[in-house]
C-alpha positions, 0 to 999 in steps of 0.5 A, spaced: 312 152 803 316 158 803 324 157 800 327 157 807 323 150 809 325 147 802 332 149 803 333 146 810 329 140 808 334 139 802 340 141 805 341 135 810 338 129 806 337 122 809 338 119 803 339 119 795 335 125 791 330 121 787 328 122 780 323 118 778 321 115 771 314 117 768 310 111 767 307 110 760 301 104 759 301 100 753 298 105 749 303 110 750 299 114 755 301 116 762 300 111 767 298 115 774 297 108 778 304 105 776 307 112 777 304 113 784 307 106 786 314 108 783 314 114 787 311 111 793 316 105 793 322 110 792 320 114 798 319 108 802 326 105 800 329 112 803 329 117 798 330 124 801 326 128 796 322 126 789 324 130 783 318 129 779 318 130 771 325 132 770 330 129 765 329 122 768 322 123 768 322 125 760 319 132 762 321 134 754 315 129 752 310 131 757 304 135 755 302 141 760 296 137 762 300 130 763 306 134 767 301 137 772 297 130 773 304 127 774 306 132 779 300 131 783 300 124 783 307 124 786 305 129 791 300 124 793 304 118 793 310 122 797 304 124 803 308 130 805 314 125 808 319 128 803 319 134 799 317 134 791 320 138 786 318 139 779 321 141 773 320 147 769 323 149 762 322 151 755 322 159 754 320 164 759 313 164 758 312 156 758 317 156 764 312 160 768 306 156 766 309 150 768 311 153 775 304 155 776 301 148 774 306 145 779 304 150 784 297 148 783 299 140 783 302 141 790 309 141 789 314 144 794 319 147 789 322 147 782 328 145 778 329 150 772 331 146 766 335 150 761 331 154 756 329 151 750 334 151 744 337 158 744 344 159 746 343 166 750 348 170 754 349 171 761 345 177 761 339 174 758 340 167 762 339 171 769 333 175 766 330 169 764 331 165 771 329 172 775 323 172 771 321 165 773 323 166 780 319 172 781 313 169 778 313 163 782 311 162 789 315 156 789 323 156 791 327 155 785 333 150 783 337 152 777 340 147 773 346 148 769 348 144 763 348 144 755 346 151 753 345 154 760 352 155 763 354 160 768 360 164 770 361 165 777 359 172 777 352 170 774 351 165 780 352 170 785 347 174 782 342 168 782 344 167 789 342 174 791 335 173 787 329 172 792 326 165 791 332 162 788 335 157 793 341 153 789 344 150 783 344 143 780 351 142 776 350 138 770 356 140 766 362 137 770 367 143 769 370 142 776 374 148 775 368 152 774 364 149 780 370 151 785 370 158 782 363 158 783 362 156 790 368 160 792 365 167 789 358 165 792 361 164 799 365 171 798 360 175 795 353 172 797 354 168 803 348 164 806 345 157 805 345 157 797 345 149 795 349 146 790 347 139 787 351 134 783 347 133 777 351 129 772 348 123 769 350 117 774 352 122 779 355 117 784 361 116 779 363 123 780 361 125 787 367 123 791 370 129 786 364 134 788 364 132 795 372 135 795 368 142 793 363 141 798 358 139 794 354 133 798 347 133 794 347 129 788 341 126 784 341 118 783 338 115 777 340 108 779 336 109 785 330 108 781 332 101 779 337 099 784 335 103 791 339 098 795 346 099 791 344 107 791 343 107 798 349 103 800 353 108 796 350 114 799 351 111 806 359 109 804 360 117 802 356 119 809 360 115 813 367 116 810 367 108 808 372 109 801 373 102 801 365 100 800 365 106 795 371 104 791 368 097 790 361 099 788 364 104 783 369 099 780 364 093 780 358 097 778 358 104 777 363 105 772 361 099 768 354 102 768 357 108 766 360 105 760 354 101 758 350 108 758 355 111 753 353 105 748 347 109 746 344 116 745 339 117 750 341 111 755 341 116 761 334 115 761 332 109 757 337 105 760 334 107 767 327 106 765 329 099 762 332 097 769 325 099 773 322 094 768 327 089 770 326 090 777 318 088 776 315 094 775 312 095 768 313 103 767 313 102 759 317 105 754 321 111 753 317 116 748 320 119 742 325 121 740 328 117 745 329 109 743 329 103 747 336 100 749 338 094 744 337 087 747 344 085 748 344 092 752 338 090 756 342 083 758 348 087 760 344 091 765 341 085 768 348 082 769 350 089 772 344 089 777 346 082 779 353 084 780 351 090 784 347 086 789 353 081 789 357 086 792 352 088 797 352 081 799 359 080 800 360 087 804 354 085 808 351 092 806 344 089 804 
């Protein structure tokens, strides 16, 4: 797939962007059958795209061989109905290797994770992502967060780079995002895409929409697709009342629960998938499982979210 078709498919999504968890069996190995089921259900539930082996999918914990097997399984489960974007990261050499593995597995694009550990200057970051884009036959979305934070001028240069089609923001600095969007619109006009990539992005999506950022990742979609879809529809239809009730009754309490433990942005989501009946296993170290009381609170929150949907008549 060339960059233009992927960008076109992502630019007008029919549903949330799905970041599946990676399924592990009782012995800790990757469970590809369960993973296929998880991805297939997400596509059938209305996901607009599958982002395989990214942050929620524990990219950091997978071997290259496991990574490729999971990306291939996601492509098989999606059956071409929606695009599959795979993670790629670490240093430049390994990012290039993961890009090649993703291409061999049939992925449609790449989400370029921040480089491993080091805090680099803008010149080095730009060189890193340009090297990845030049080496990869797949279009690249650059992920801004942690040690990969860009000035507006750097994003302009990224937008001018062949093969780089968008920026996913996991930083949450709205002033910086506004200046970035403005700079790219002025200096490199085109179809550059922006994504809200904050954990539980629904919580901030009203603010991002005001900046013109309509695409967002949805971890909640992994375990409560009905809630995620209802919120997505409310945004699309300008239904602020429904969006507000879901934010007040489900998303804000979920974000507060997520803040109770380090790594819960992944571990709590994976627990939610298990609570809904699909045994995707536990998270791998260094992440850890949520406390029992937090699991009970999560189950209550999911039930509350469904009660809100029933009251709205949106399920």
